[in-house]
N, C-alpha and C positions, 0 to 999 in steps of 0.2 A: 642112429644118427644119419646113416646113409639113406634110410627110408624117408626120414623127415625131410632131408635135403631134396630128395627126388620129388616129393609131394609139393614142396614150395616152388620148385622150378616149374612143374606142370601148371600150378595155379597162376603164377605171374606170366607165364607164356600165354595162357588162355586169355588173361585180361588184356595183354598187349594186342593179341590178334583181334579180340572183340572190339577194342577201342578203335583200331584201324578200320575195321569194317563198318562200324556204326558210330561215327563221330556225332557229338552233340551240336545241333544246328544253332547258330546265333539268332537272336531275336530279329524279326524283320522290321523294316522301318528305321527311323532315326535312333541313334544310340543314346541320346539324351532326351529328356522330356520336352516335347514340342509345344507344350501348352503353357500359357501364362494367363492368370486371372487377377485383376486388380479392381478395386472400387474407385471409380473416378470421382463420384460425388454422391451425396444422399440428400433427400428432403425428408419431411415427416412421414411420407407414405411411399417413397420410391427409393430404389437403389440403382445407380447407374454403373453397370459393370463393363469393364473393358476386357474383351476376349481376344487373345492372340494365339495364332497357330503358325508354326514354322512353315515357310514356303516349301520346304523339302518334304513335309509330311505327306504320305500317300493316303492316309486315312483322313478324310475331310468331314466326316459326320461327327457332330458334337452334341453332347447332352449336358444340360444344366440342371442341377438339383439344388433345391433349397431345403436344407435339412435332409430328410429321407424322401422328399417328394420331388419327382421330376417335373420341372416347370417349363422346359422348352427342349426341343430337338431341332437341329438345323444342319444344313450343309454349308461349310465355310469355304467361300470361293477365294477370298483374299487372305491377308495375314492378320488384319485387325477388324474388330467390329464392336459396336456399342449395343449392349442389351439393357433394357429398362425393365426392372421388376417393380410393378406397381401394385397398389392395394395393400401395402404393408401397414403395420401399426406404428404409431409414433414411439420414440424412445425404447426401441427393442433391437436386440442384436440377432442377426441372421447369419447362418453359415451357408456358404455356397460351394458347390463342387462342380468343376468343369471336367468332362470325361470324353476321351476318344480312344477307342480300342482298349489296350491295357494301361493307358496313361491316364492320370488324373491330377488335379491341382485344386487346392482349397483357398478360400479367402472368406473374410467375414465383414459385415457392414452393420453399423449401429445407426438407426434412423434418428433424425432430429426430434426433439420434443416440441410440442406445440407451445405457443406463447399465449398469454392471456388476452381475451377479448374485453376484459373488464377495465375500460377507460372511464375516468371521471372527467366530465366535460364542463367547461364554462364558456360563455360567449361574450364578446364585446362588439360594440359598434364604434366606428371611427368616422367622424365628419357628419355632414348633413347632405342636402341634395347634390346630386351629380358626383358623389364620391365613389371611387372604385379602388379595389386592391388587386394587384396582379401577380405578385410573386413574394415568396417567403424564404428566408435563409436562417436556419438555427445554428448558432455558434456553440452554445452550451445551455445548461438548465436555467441560466439567468440572463441570457442575451440572445435576441433575435431581431432581424430586420425585415420590414415589409416595404416593398416598393409599390407605388400607386399614385393616385391623385386624390387628395382629401381637402374638402372645403369646410370652412367654419364661418360663423358670423363674427364680425369685429366687435370691439368693445361697446359699440352703440346698438348692437343687435342687427346691424345691416349685413347682408351677405357679402363676404370678402371674396373678391374675384382672384386673389392670389392664393393658389393652392399650396399645400404641403406635399412633398413628393416621397417622403420616407417617414416611417414610424419605427421607433426603437423600443424594444421591450426589455425591462430589467428584471423580469421574473414575476413582477406584480402588476405593473401598469405600463401603458404605451405612451411614449412622448413623441409628438409630431414635430418635424423639423423641416424648415425650408432650406434648400440648397441652391447654390449659385455656381455658374461655370466660371472659368478663368477671366471672362470679360464682364463678370458681375451680372450676368443675365440669369433671371430666375429659371430654374429647371422645373417645369410644371408637372411632369409626369415621369415615372420610372416604371418600365415594364419588366425589367430583369434585375435581380439582386443575387450576388454570389459573394460569400464572405469566408475568408480563411481564418481570421481572428478579429478582435475588436478594433485593430488599427489597419487592417488590410481588407477593405471592402470594395467590391467592383459593382458598378451600376450601369444600366443602359436605358436610354430613351431613344434609341436609334444610333446615336453615338455611344461611346463607352467612357466612363469616368472612374477615376481611382479616388477613394475617400479614406481619410485617416480615422474616421469615426468621431472626430471632435470638431473640426473646423466647419464653418458654414460654406466654405468654398471648396470645390473639388477640382482636381487636375484633369484636363481632357487628355485621355489616352488614345482615343480613336474618334476622330471627328466625322461628322456627317458628310462634310464636303472636302476638307483639306487633305485627308489621308486616303480616301477611297472613292470619292466622287459618288457617294451614295444617292444624292438627290436626283441626279440625272436619269437613272434607270429604276428608281424606286427601291433600291436596296438599302437596308438598314439592319442594325443588330437588335434582336429581340430577347435572346437568352444567352447566358454565359455559363461556362464550366471550365475548370482548370485544376491543375495539380499544385501550382504555386503562382506567385505574382509575376513570374517570368515565363509561364507556360499556360496561356489562357486561350480558349476557343470561343468564338462568337458565331451565332447563327441568327437568321431572321428572315425578313421579307424579301420576296423576289429571288429566292435561291441563294441568299447570302450565306457564305461560309468564310471565316477569317481566323487567323492564328496570330497570337501575340508572343513574341520571343525576342530576346536581345534588344529590348526597348523599342521594338518596332512591330507594327501590324503588317501582315501579308494577307492580301485577299486571295482566296483559293478559287480558281475558275471552276464553275459547275455547269454552265450552260442550262441552268434551270431557272424557272420563273415562279414556281409555286412557293408558298410560305413554308418555312422550316420553323417548327413550333417549339421544339425542345431538344436537349442534348444531354448526354451523360457519357463518361469515359472511364477507362481503366483497362485491365487485362482480364480475359475470361476465355476458358477453353473453347467455348462455342463460337467466339468471334475473333479471337486472336489477342496478341499482346499490344498494349499501349495504343488502343484505338478509341475513337470517339464515335458514338452512334447518334444520329439525329433523325427525327421523325418529320416527314414532309407530307402534307395533304392540304386539301381544301375542306374545311370542316363542314360547311353547309351544302356543298354540292359535289357530285362525283367528279373526279379529275385524276391527276397524276398522284399516285400514292407510293411512297418509298420509305425504306429504312436505310439511310445513308451510313456508310462506314468510311471513316477517315483514319488512315494510319499515321504514325508519328513521322513517317517520311514524306507525308503530304499526298499520298496516293488516295484517290477517292473512288469508291465503288458503292454498290448497294447490295443489301441482303434481300433476296426475293421475297416480296410480300404477297402479291397475287390475290388480294382480297379487296377489290375496289369498293365494295359496299361497306367495308369496315375500316374507315380512315385511321391510320396510325398517328397519334397526336403527342404522346409522351413516352419516354423510355427510361428504364433504370436497370442497373445490374451492379454486382461487385465481383471480386475475383473468385468467390466460392459459390455464388448463386447462379441460377438460371438467368436468362435475359427476358425482361418483361416489357411489353408495349401495350399501352391502353389508348383508347379513343372511342371508336365504335365497338366497344367490348374491351376485353383484356385477354392478352395472348402471351404464351411462353414459347421461346424457341427451343425445339427439341429435335435433334438429329436433322437439322436443316429445315425443319418445317415448323410452322406456327400453330400451336395447340391452344384452343379456347379454354379459358379458365372462368368463364362468365357464369357458370352454374351457381346460383345463390345470389346473384346481383340483379338489380332492376335493369331493364333495357333503356338506359339513359346514358348519354354521352359522357365519357370520363376525360377530364382535362389534365390530370396529372397522376403519375404513379411514382412512389418512392418507397424505400425499405431499409431495414437493418439486415435482412437476410431472407432466405426462402420461407422462413416461418414467421416473418414479421413485416408484412407489406401493407401499405395504405394507398387508397385511391380517393380522389375527390372529383366532383363533376357538376354537371348542370342540375338545377333544381335542388341544390344542397345535398347531393349524394356524398356521403363519407362512409367508407367501409374499410374493415381491417381483415386481412387474411392471416391466419395463425399457423399455416402450413397444412391444414386439413380442411378448413371451412372458412367461409366469409361471414362476417357480422356487419350488418348495415345499421347505422345509428339514426333511427327515425327521428329522434328529437332534434337533429341538426338540419332537417329538411328546410329548404327555402322555396316556397311556392312561386315567389317573384324574384328569384335570384340564382346565382351560380357561385360555386367555389372554383376559382381559377387556378389555384395552386395549393400544394400541401407539402410539408416537410416532416420528417421523423428523425429523431436522434435519441437512441436508447429508449427511455420511457417517457418521452415528451413528443407530442405531435401537434402541429399547428396547421390549420386550413384557413385560407383567406379568399375573399371574394367580395360580393356585393349583394345587398338585399334592400329592396324598396328605396333605392337611391343612396344608401349609406354603405360605407365600407363595413365588411362583416368579418369577424375573426372567431374561430372555434379552437379552443385550447384543450387538449386532452392530456391527462396524466395517468400513469399506471403504477 
């Protein structure tokens, strides 16, 4: 027993001395994982990865792996960065690993599936000579509104000089309607239409009107002269966008920007004189929360080109465009999509820069872009160009070409798309179903 006790004493004494002379060193660097990796968004062929590295991390070299393959190596200077992994396959899940030193973190992304290019088209003509269609709003599968100027012959076969300014679609046929302002004056033309539902429709011919969808008389919400003095300096409203009948924005000629709230319009000073052609709003990580974007350019000659951004607080600035030879004419986005602008080409906002998406499209001016999402976008333009982007490729519908005409606007809602314009002096409509 004494021998055993002595051996144990020597053993523990040796361990104690050894531990004091050779302590285990703590790991260098941060004591918790300095890395974060998250998927910000995806398209059919891309994953947008947010990389984060703690400011206290001394090791700044990062490696990104997709599966077992290294796809990038970089030095992280700040704390956050966006990495775009392109060239992916639609509807596929990818695993990503972010590595620095002994630390790593994982995330996975599933790309969107493509949508079908297989649209079934039918076309209609509205009116006779000097008829034009300028804007389209789809409410649902059986209700849409077109704004324009449409002429017909009267009952004797004589040209009727009083035009119809709006056409209503019931899912099968178009009904032409004449509208009158509160002074019972005929409204000859409408350039903008925006509808929340069948009884809440907003129209513009320079001024703005609110229509219940039934009456032949509209209420003047925004007058050409009385509310903003539009005639004196050439300013008038051309297009509308809003979230409700108490929150509407109008843009138009000579740098016009205005906002409707609390039953009153407020003109927003811009110090601009160029035409503003289109607007769209909402929240998006690339442009901010509750903003309205508007496209400003001269379509047929070089001049001031901008993408304007208006915040809900009324602050107005612009997103750098920098491509004078490619006028921005129309804009669309939603909360989960990228931001798209078309005109002299079509572009997508990525990391603060505009990236061309025109591969597969003819070099023809595009007048309107709209979409359901990144994998379901339509454009329409001069000479009858109508095309669909399914998230991976463009399909141009040659059967809709108009050698002597243009499509001025297009709208898409789920599996219904309608393009409107003019051809050989008649109003022209192309309806696609999928």
